[in-house]
C-alpha positions in Angstrom: 8.3 4.1 -80.9 11.7 2.6 -81.4 13.4 5.6 -82.6 13.2 6.6 -78.9 14.9 3.3 -78.1 17.5 4.5 -80.6 18.2 8.0 -79.2 19.2 6.3 -75.5 21.1 3.3 -76.9 24.8 4.1 -76.6 23.9 5.8 -73.1 22.2 2.7 -71.7 24.7 0.1 -73.1 27.6 1.8 -70.8 25.5 1.7 -67.9 24.2 -1.7 -68.5 27.1 -3.4 -66.6 25.7 -1.5 -63.5 22.1 -2.4 -64.2 20.2 -5.7 -63.9 16.6 -5.4 -64.8 14.8 -8.9 -64.2 11.4 -9.4 -65.7 8.7 -11.6 -64.0 5.8 -11.8 -66.6 3.9 -14.8 -64.8 0.9 -13.4 -62.7 2.1 -9.9 -62.4 -1.6 -8.7 -62.9 -2.1 -9.6 -59.3 0.0 -6.7 -57.9 -1.9 -4.2 -59.9 -5.7 -5.3 -58.9 -7.2 -2.8 -56.7 -5.8 -3.1 -53.4 -7.3 -2.8 -50.1 -4.9 -0.3 -49.1 -5.0 3.1 -50.9 -1.4 3.9 -49.8 0.2 5.2 -53.0 4.0 4.7 -53.5 4.7 5.2 -57.2 2.4 6.3 -60.0 3.1 5.5 -63.8 1.2 7.8 -65.9 -2.0 7.8 -64.5 -1.9 4.2 -63.1 -1.0 3.9 -59.3 1.1 1.2 -57.3 0.0 0.8 -53.8 2.2 0.0 -50.7 0.0 -3.3 -50.3 1.3 -4.3 -53.9 4.6 -3.5 -52.9 4.8 -5.6 -49.9 3.2 -8.7 -51.8 5.9 -8.0 -54.4 8.6 -8.0 -51.9 7.5 -11.1 -50.1 7.3 -13.1 -53.3 11.0 -12.1 -54.4 12.0 -13.0 -51.0 10.9 -16.3 -51.3 12.2 -16.8 -55.0 15.8 -15.6 -53.6 15.5 -18.2 -50.7 14.4 -21.1 -52.8 17.2 -20.1 -55.4 19.8 -20.2 -52.5 18.5 -22.9 -50.3 17.0 -20.7 -47.5 20.8 -19.4 -46.6 20.3 -15.8 -47.0 20.7 -13.3 -44.6 17.2 -11.9 -43.8 18.5 -8.4 -43.3 18.7 -8.3 -47.3 15.2 -8.1 -47.4 14.7 -5.4 -44.7 17.0 -3.2 -46.2 16.1 0.2 -48.5 18.0 -1.1 -51.2 15.9 -4.5 -51.8 12.5 -2.4 -51.2 13.7 -0.1 -54.1 14.7 -2.7 -56.4 11.6 -4.4 -56.0 9.7 -1.0 -56.8 11.7 -0.6 -60.0 10.5 -4.1 -61.2 7.1 -2.9 -60.5 7.4 0.5 -62.4 9.2 -1.4 -65.4 6.1 -4.0 -65.7 3.4 -1.2 -65.2 5.2 0.7 -68.0 4.9 -2.4 -70.2 1.2 -2.8 -69.5 0.6 0.8 -70.2 2.5 1.1 -73.4 1.0 -2.3 -74.7 -2.5 -0.7 -74.0 -1.5 2.5 -75.8 -0.1 0.5 -79.0 -3.4 -1.6 -79.1 -0.8 -5.0 -78.6 -2.8 -7.9 -77.7 -2.0 -11.8 -77.7 -4.2 -13.7 -80.2 -6.5 -16.6 -79.0 -4.3 -19.1 -81.0 -1.1 -18.5 -78.9 -3.1 -18.5 -75.8 -4.7 -21.7 -76.4 -1.7 -23.3 -77.3 0.3 -22.0 -74.2 -2.7 -23.2 -72.0 -2.6 -26.5 -73.6 1.0 -27.1 -73.1 0.7 -26.2 -69.0 1.2 -29.9 -67.3 -0.9 -29.0 -64.4 -3.9 -28.7 -66.8 -3.2 -32.3 -68.6 -4.2 -35.6 -67.8 -2.7 -38.4 -69.5 -0.6 -36.0 -71.6 -3.4 -34.0 -73.3 -5.3 -30.9 -72.2 -8.4 -31.7 -70.0 -11.0 -28.8 -69.7 -12.1 -30.3 -66.5 -8.9 -30.3 -64.8 -8.0 -26.9 -66.1 -11.2 -25.6 -64.3 -10.6 -27.7 -61.3 -6.8 -26.3 -60.8 -8.0 -22.7 -61.5 -11.0 -23.1 -58.9 -8.6 -24.6 -56.4 -6.4 -21.2 -56.8 -9.5 -18.9 -56.6 -9.6 -18.0 -60.1 -11.9 -18.5 -63.1 -10.9 -19.3 -66.9 -12.2 -16.0 -68.1 -9.6 -14.4 -65.1 -6.6 -16.3 -65.9 -6.8 -16.1 -69.6 -7.2 -12.2 -69.4 -3.9 -12.2 -66.8 -2.0 -14.7 -69.4 -2.9 -12.6 -72.4 -1.6 -9.6 -70.4 1.5 -11.2 -69.7 2.1 -12.7 -73.3 1.6 -9.3 -74.7 4.3 -7.7 -72.7 6.6 -10.7 -73.8 5.8 -9.4 -77.5 6.8 -6.0 -76.9 10.1 -7.0 -75.2 10.8 -9.7 -77.9 10.0 -7.4 -80.6 12.7 -4.9 -79.5 15.3 -8.0 -79.0 14.4 -9.5 -82.3 15.7 -6.4 -84.1 19.6 -6.5 -82.4 21.9 -7.7 -84.9 25.9 -7.9 -84.3 28.0 -7.9 -87.2 31.4 -10.1 -88.0 33.7 -7.2 -87.7 32.1 -6.5 -84.2 32.5 -9.8 -82.9 36.2 -9.7 -84.2 36.8 -6.3 -82.2 34.9 -7.9 -79.0 37.2 -11.1 -79.1 40.5 -9.1 -79.5 39.4 -6.9 -76.5 38.2 -10.2 -74.6 41.7 -12.1 -74.9 44.0 -9.4 -74.9 46.4 -9.9 -72.0 48.0 -7.4 -69.9 51.1 -7.5 -67.6 49.8 -5.9 -63.9 51.2 -5.4 -60.7 49.2 -4.1 -57.7 50.1 -1.8 -54.7 47.9 -1.9 -51.4 47.4 1.5 -49.3 45.5 -0.5 -46.3 42.8 1.2 -44.6 43.9 -0.4 -41.4 46.9 1.9 -41.4 44.6 4.7 -40.7 42.1 3.3 -38.0 44.5 4.5 -35.1 44.4 7.8 -36.5 40.5 7.9 -36.6 38.1 9.0 -33.8 34.7 9.2 -33.9 32.7 11.1 -31.1 29.5 9.7 -29.2 27.5 12.7 -30.8 28.4 11.2 -34.2 27.2 7.7 -33.4 23.8 9.1 -32.2 23.6 11.1 -35.1 24.2 8.2 -37.4 21.5 6.1 -35.5 19.2 8.8 -35.7 19.4 9.6 -39.8 19.4 6.1 -40.5 16.8 4.6 -38.4 15.4 2.6 -41.0 18.5 0.4 -40.6 17.7 -0.4 -37.2 14.0 -1.1 -37.4 12.8 -4.5 -36.4 10.0 -5.5 -38.8 6.7 -6.2 -37.9 6.0 -9.9 -36.9 3.3 -12.3 -36.1 2.5 -15.6 -34.5 -0.1 -17.7 -36.5 -2.5 -20.5 -36.0 -3.2 -22.8 -39.0 -4.3 -26.1 -39.7 -3.1 -28.2 -43.1 -5.0 -30.6 -45.1 -2.8 -32.4 -47.4 -4.0 -36.1 -47.7 -4.6 -36.4 -51.2 -7.6 -38.6 -50.8 -9.5 -36.4 -48.0 -8.4 -33.2 -50.1 -10.4 -34.9 -53.1 -13.6 -35.4 -50.8 -13.0 -32.7 -48.2 -11.8 -29.5 -50.0 -15.0 -28.0 -50.2 -15.9 -28.7 -46.5 -12.6 -27.4 -45.4 -13.3 -24.1 -47.0 -16.6 -24.1 -45.6 -15.7 -24.9 -42.1 -12.9 -22.3 -41.4 -14.8 -19.8 -42.9 -18.2 -20.4 -40.9 -16.2 -20.5 -37.7 -13.7 -17.8 -38.4 -12.1 -17.5 -35.0 -11.4 -20.9 -34.1 -10.0 -24.2 -35.8 -11.9 -26.5 -33.3 -14.3 -27.9 -35.6 -12.5 -28.3 -38.4 -9.6 -30.2 -36.6 -12.1 -32.3 -35.2 -14.2 -32.9 -38.4 -11.0 -33.9 -40.5 -8.8 -35.1 -37.8 -6.1 -32.3 -38.3 -3.6 -30.8 -36.0 -4.1 -27.1 -35.1 -0.4 -25.8 -35.1 1.4 -22.7 -33.9 4.4 -20.8 -35.5 7.0 -19.0 -34.0 7.4 -15.5 -35.1 7.2 -14.9 -38.6 8.4 -11.5 -39.9 6.7 -9.5 -43.1 9.6 -10.4 -45.1 9.2 -14.1 -44.5 12.0 -14.4 -42.0 10.9 -17.2 -39.3 8.5 -18.7 -41.8 8.9 -22.8 -41.8 7.4 -25.2 -44.4 3.9 -24.3 -46.2 4.1 -21.0 -43.9 6.9 -19.6 -46.4 4.8 -20.0 -49.5 4.1 -16.5 -50.7 0.7 -16.7 -51.0 0.6 -17.7 -47.3 2.5 -14.9 -46.4 0.1 -12.7 -48.5 -2.9 -13.7 -46.6 -1.0 -13.5 -43.0 0.0 -9.9 -43.7 -2.9 -8.6 -45.3 -4.2 -5.8 -43.5 -7.6 -7.4 -42.8 -6.1 -10.4 -41.4 -3.8 -8.5 -38.9 -6.7 -6.2 -37.9 -9.4 -8.9 -37.6 -7.6 -12.2 -36.5 -10.0 -14.3 -38.3 -9.3 -17.3 -40.1 -8.1 -17.0 -43.9 -10.0 -18.7 -46.4 -8.4 -22.2 -47.7 -5.4 -21.6 -49.6 -3.7 -24.2 -52.1 -0.1 -24.0 -51.5 0.7 -27.2 -53.9 -1.7 -29.6 -55.5 -3.3 -31.4 -52.7 -2.2 -29.2 -50.0 -4.8 -26.8 -48.3 -4.1 -24.4 -45.5 -5.9 -21.8 -43.6 -4.0 -19.3 -41.3 -5.1 -16.8 -38.5 -3.1 -14.2 -36.6 -2.8 -14.7 -32.7 -0.2 -12.4 -31.9 1.3 -9.4 -33.6 3.9 -7.0 -33.0 4.4 -3.6 -35.2 7.2 -2.3 -36.6 10.0 -1.2 -33.7 13.5 0.0 -33.2 16.5 -1.6 -31.7 17.7 0.1 -28.5 20.5 2.4 -29.4 22.7 0.8 -26.7 22.5 -2.4 -28.3 24.0 -1.2 -31.7 26.2 1.9 -31.0 29.2 -0.6 -30.7 28.6 -1.6 -34.2 27.6 1.8 -35.4 31.2 3.0 -34.1 33.2 0.2 -35.6 31.3 1.1 -39.1 32.2 4.8 -38.7 35.6 4.1 -37.8 36.2 1.8 -40.7 34.8 4.1 -43.0 36.6 7.0 -42.1 39.8 5.0 -42.6 38.9 3.9 -45.7 38.3 7.6 -47.0 41.8 8.5 -45.7 43.3 5.5 -47.5 41.2 6.4 -50.6 42.7 10.1 -50.0 46.1 9.0 -50.1 45.9 6.3 -52.8 44.3 9.1 -55.1 47.1 11.5 -54.4 49.8 8.8 -55.4 47.8 7.7 -58.5 48.0 11.3 -59.6 51.7 11.4 -59.0 52.2 8.3 -60.9 50.4 9.5 -63.8 52.2 12.5 -63.8 55.6 10.6 -64.4 56.8 11.4 -60.8 58.5 8.8 -58.6 56.6 7.3 -55.5 59.2 5.4 -53.4 57.1 4.1 -50.6 54.9 1.6 -52.6 55.4 -2.2 -52.5 54.6 -3.5 -55.9 53.6 -7.1 -56.2 54.8 -9.6 -58.9 53.4 -9.0 -62.2 50.9 -11.3 -63.4 48.8 -11.6 -66.9 45.4 -10.3 -66.8 42.4 -10.5 -69.5 38.9 -10.1 -69.6 38.4 -14.0 -70.1 41.2 -15.0 -67.6 40.9 -12.2 -64.9 43.5 -13.5 -62.5 41.4 -13.3 -59.4 40.7 -9.7 -59.8 37.5 -8.3 -59.6 35.4 -7.5 -62.4 35.4 -3.7 -61.5 39.2 -3.8 -61.3 39.6 -5.8 -64.7 37.7 -2.9 -66.3 40.0 -0.2 -65.0 42.9 -2.3 -66.0 41.5 -2.9 -69.5 40.8 1.1 -70.0 44.8 1.7 -69.1 45.9 3.6 -72.4 48.0 0.9 -74.3 50.3 4.0 -76.0 51.7 5.0 -72.8 53.1 2.4 -70.7 53.6 1.8 -67.9 50.0 3.1 -67.4 48.4 3.3 -64.1 44.8 2.9 -62.6 43.3 2.6 -58.8 40.1 2.4 -57.0 39.1 1.5 -53.3 39.1 -2.3 -52.8 36.3 -3.3 -50.7 36.8 -2.4 -47.2 40.5 -3.4 -47.3 41.8 0.1 -48.7 42.8 1.7 -52.1 44.3 -0.7 -54.8 47.0 0.6 -57.3 47.3 -1.2 -60.4 50.5 -0.6 -62.9 50.2 -1.9 -66.3 53.6 -2.4 -67.7 52.8 -4.6 -71.0 50.4 -5.5 -73.2 50.1 -8.4 -75.9 47.3 -10.0 -78.0 45.4 -13.2 -76.9 45.8 -16.7 -78.1 43.3 -17.5 -81.0 39.9 -18.7 -80.0 38.3 -21.9 -81.2 34.8 -21.6 -83.3 33.0 -23.2 -80.3 34.5 -20.4 -78.0 34.2 -17.7 -80.5 30.3 -18.5 -80.8 29.9 -18.9 -77.2 31.4 -15.1 -77.1 29.1 -13.8 -79.8 26.0 -15.5 -78.1 26.7 -13.8 -75.0 27.4 -10.3 -76.4 24.1 -10.8 -78.7 22.4 -11.2 -75.3 24.2 -8.2 -73.8 23.1 -5.8 -76.8 19.2 -7.4 -76.6 19.4 -6.5 -72.9 20.8 -2.9 -73.7 18.0 -2.3 -76.2 15.4 -3.6 -73.7 16.8 -1.2 -71.0 16.7 1.6 -73.5 13.0 0.5 -74.4 12.1 1.0 -70.6 14.3 4.5 -70.7 12.2 5.5 -73.6 9.0 4.6 -72.0 9.9 6.5 -69.0 10.0 9.3 -71.2 6.6 8.6 -72.7 4.8 7.8 -69.4 5.9 10.0 -66.7 7.1 7.9 -63.5 6.2 9.5 -60.2 7.6 8.2 -56.8 5.7 9.3 -53.9 7.4 10.8 -50.8 7.1 8.3 -48.1 6.3 10.1 -44.3 9.5 8.0 -43.0 11.8 9.8 -45.7 11.7 13.0 -43.5 12.6 11.3 -40.2 
């Protein structure tokens, strides 16, 4: 199969700087079980991905991002089409690995599986694997050893497939020397800006254009579905040890109230504020991905019944019930029209600045004199020492032909305007010590391995066709 990988390798290495493919192998089988929803969003070969599976993955990814960044994340990120598409891409990549592993008959053996399970601290007592603890922990998660081991074996098998590709990647000493030479090379650079702000007064946006943008980009102005929930939490370790089964039975038996369980176990029935499907507004245990999944399960939204007991962490159980529900809505046009108009004016101004900048860049490359540019003082720039330049600007500067100086490059610089770069001199960089050389070598080795993994995914798309379902909202 790896002849397909080599076929795509050069193309993918060029694109790798713009592509990130995170692989989350633990527990992904939960996405691929038969879901209550049959609303298909994608298909890999004959295997489908449903809307419910995508929603679960989006909530879990949102929680991962919040955890990494301490919760300080703009909730609009998780409502964007780009976020939704990135999560769907991940599910597709994971499904491709599953399908290919099955095709190859690739399976992690029992010895590796047993060793890994024995090393998981949650299954140990006094530093050693405990079969009793193993079954207790799985039972609290609603799992049994057979299901857990099947899922874990699948995850390990996928890792074997990825590792098999990455292990074949090697970089020669000559390649390393060439890379280090390019990384340390210094270029003398001056910058001239063509500000977008210079064009804002010459731009006008009609009411019709504002209205059309609102109607054509309706997803950007949606308010997500949201709920309020009632819930009870059992978190006293001693009580959990004695009453976990009783707690589970009581929230099931009186499914429309927590009155009995609260009285019997001395618990407080709590009420949440509004919680969005992307997790915005969820506090404490309610922000746990398993809890959010239970809240926004279609059956929970429809029936408004108590969820089963959910173990969010060891010795912490929760049950939740939807008390209020609001479906997806739209922000009123009048509340967003001013922001839309400002955006369209800035966009048009940047387009004008870009057009002028590209014209001046063409003149400079043709050897013409462009008198009205204000160049900054020159400064040394290298890939290792970018001197404050953004990565894409460093790439442009590094691509200027060293044989014809001064050389020029240019590109839009965010929303500020168009930036022109003049390279007036090039010199070899300083020699690096062995430790730094080794660090660069290791970084590029990982880069090449990632390139080969991406190439594998491209090859798998050739072998197992991927179809994205056309969503109804795409027509609106």
